[in-house]
C-alpha positions in Angstrom: 0.1 0.2 -0.1 1.3 3.4 -0.9 0.8 6.2 1.8 -0.5 9.8 0.5 2.7 11.2 1.6 4.7 9.1 -1.1 2.0 9.3 -3.7 2.4 11.0 -6.9 0.4 14.2 -7.3 -2.4 12.4 -9.1 -2.6 10.1 -6.2 -2.2 12.6 -3.5 -5.7 14.0 -3.5 -7.6 17.2 -4.3 -5.1 19.2 -2.3 -2.3 18.6 -4.5 -4.2 19.0 -7.7 -5.8 22.3 -6.5 -2.6 24.1 -6.1 -2.1 25.4 -9.8 -5.6 26.8 -9.4 -4.7 28.6 -6.1 -1.5 29.9 -7.8 -3.4 31.4 -10.6 -5.9 32.9 -8.3 -3.0 34.5 -6.1 -1.4 35.8 -9.3 -4.9 37.3 -10.6 -5.4 38.6 -7.3 -2.0 40.3 -7.0 -2.5 41.7 -10.6 -5.6 43.2 -9.4 -4.1 44.6 -6.6 -1.4 46.3 -8.5 -4.3 47.7 -11.0 -6.0 49.1 -8.1 -2.9 50.8 -6.8 -2.2 52.1 -10.1 -5.8 53.5 -10.4 -5.7 55.0 -6.7 -2.4 56.8 -7.5 -3.9 58.2 -10.7 -6.9 59.4 -8.7 -4.8 60.8 -6.1 -3.0 62.8 -8.7 -5.9 64.1 -10.3 -7.4 65.0 -7.0 -4.1 66.9 -6.2 -4.3 68.8 -9.6 -8.0 69.8 -9.1 -7.2 71.2 -5.6 -4.4 73.1 -7.2 -6.6 74.5 -10.0 -9.3 75.3 -7.3 -6.8 77.0 -5.2 -5.6 79.2 -8.1 -9.2 80.4 -9.1 -9.9 81.0 -5.5 -6.9 83.5 -5.6 -8.0 84.9 -8.9 -11.5 85.6 -7.5 -10.1 87.5 -4.4 -7.8 89.6 -6.7 -10.7 90.3 -8.9 -13.0 91.1 -5.8 -10.3 93.3 -4.4 -10.0 95.4 -7.7 -13.7 95.5 -8.0 -13.8 97.0 -4.2 -11.0 99.3 -5.2 -12.9 100.5 -8.5 -16.1 101.1 -6.4 -14.2 103.0 -3.8 -12.6 105.3 -6.1 -15.9 105.8 -8.1 -18.1 106.5 -5.0 -15.2 109.2 -4.0 -15.0 110.7 -7.5 -19.1 111.4 -7.2 -18.7 113.5 -4.1 
């Protein structure tokens, strides 16, 4: 009688024959993790760029408001 420990992989049972399937799943999962990490990095980069654009727009709005107030102050001073 041959024990399971000394048997060939075909005779060792389902655990040994399922190792390639498990390995394939691990490889696919690792590839998916890498893809998700790349997606996350891209989204973070996009978010930083959008935040920078918003900050620049806020600064431009603040400058325009300042100029508007100065014009309004000059206009009301010239009317008196």
